[in-house]
C-alpha positions, -999 to 999 in steps of 0.1 A, spaced: 0 0 0 13 34 -9 1 63 13 4 98 -2 2 127 22 3 155 -3 14 190 4 11 187 42 45 170 43 58 189 13 54 223 30 70 214 63 107 211 71 113 174 75 142 150 73 134 115 61 155 85 67 146 49 56 164 17 65 158 -19 60 175 -45 82 177 -81 72 185 -105 100 208 -133 89 193 -157 114 156 -153 106 158 -136 72 133 -111 86 130 -77 71 122 -47 92 115 -14 77 119 20 95 115 56 85 123 85 107 107 119 100 123 149 118 99 178 121 110 206 143 112 196 179 94 163 172 106 131 155 82 105 141 91 69 136 72 46 112 83 10 119 72 -23 103 76 -52 127 70 -89 124 45 -106 146 57 -133 170 49 -160 144 70 -140 119 42 -147 93 27 -112 95 36 -76 100 22 -45 117 32 -9 118 40 12 148 39 50 146 58 68 174 60 105 181 90 114 202 95 149 217 125 160 237 114 173 270 147 174 289 184 170 284 182 132 280 144 128 284 119 121 257 81 119 258 68 92 234 34 83 221 29 51 201 1 38 178 0 1 167 -16 -3 133 -26 -37 120 -30 -47 83 -68 -49 85 -68 -12 95 -42 2 70 -67 14 44 -92 29 69 -63 47 87 -48 60 54 -82 72 42 -89 90 75 -54 106 76 -58 119 40 -93 133 48 -79 151 79 -50 165 60 -72 177 32 -96 193 57 -67 212 73 -55 224 39 -89 236 29 -95 254 61 -61 272 60 -66 281 24 -101 296 32 -84 319 57 -54 327 36 -30 310 61 2 294 50 4 256 56 40 259 69 45 275 103 62 308 109 99 308 99 97 274 83 113 267 50 99 245 22 103 208 28 138 194 24 137 156 19 170 138 22 179 106 4 174 75 26 204 63 46 223 33 31 207 -1 38 227 -20 64 226 -58 65 232 -74 99 
């Protein structure tokens, strides 16, 4: 499934990093993408179930609240909910865009530059 979050991401300063790790022992692939957005970092991780026959996604928001302290919020998303989640996210993003445009408000926050998406980090095999 390919999720497109249109200009919401394109107009915010973000740094994307993607990695795929292949375990020699289990031949299990794990996908991870990190999105840095201001003071927050979002992690999109694909993990294998215990049986290693299925996968699920975790979405984690991490915000630094102290020198070495982070506040984290996590969502577990299972395959049967992927499409409903993607549809609802797209609807919510579209709603925000429409409302901001009606009021002549820029989608990017004050002082933010257009999005700068970096190439994914090299894939490491373990």
